[in-house]
N, C-alpha and C positions, 0 to 999 in steps of 0.2 A: 656516508659521504663518499662520493666517487673520487678516486685518485686520478691524477693526470697521468697519461701514458705518452711515451715518446712514439712518434711515427717511425716506422722502419723505412729508411730511405730506399727508394726503388729506382734503379738505373735501367733505362730502356736497353742500353747495350752494356754488358759487363766489360770491365776494363781488361784488356789483353796487353799485359806488359811483363817485364822480367819478374817483378815482385809477385804478381798474381799467379804466374806460372810456377814459380818456386813454392809459393804457399799451397796452391791447390793440387799440384801434381808431384810435389816433393822433388823437384828438379834442382840441380845445382845452378848457380848463376850462369856458368858457361853453357850448360845444356839449354837453359831457357833462352839465352841470347842466340844460340845457334838455331834453335827452332824458329824464333821470330825472324831471323835473317832469311832462313829457308822459305818461310811463308811469304816474306816480302819479295824474294827472288822469284817465287812461283806466282806472284800476283794475287795472293790470297788476302793479304793485308797491306794497307798503306801506312807506312811509319811516319810520314810527314807531319800529321797533326800531333802525334806523340812527341816528335822531336821539337816542334814549335813550342809545345807546353813546357818542355824541359828548359828551353832557352828563357822562358818567362820566369822560371823559378829562381 
């Protein structure tokens, strides 16, 4: 008899936020936030969608 398996979720774009930076790169919260703001200031990322999601929670 075959067992049911769970599908592994596949995100087209990996999440780039404070928590994922802390978990994947071993950064502190302050370092992760500083990096995100630098990337925002340099025009690499747009934080608006992330901030809008936070408002909904």
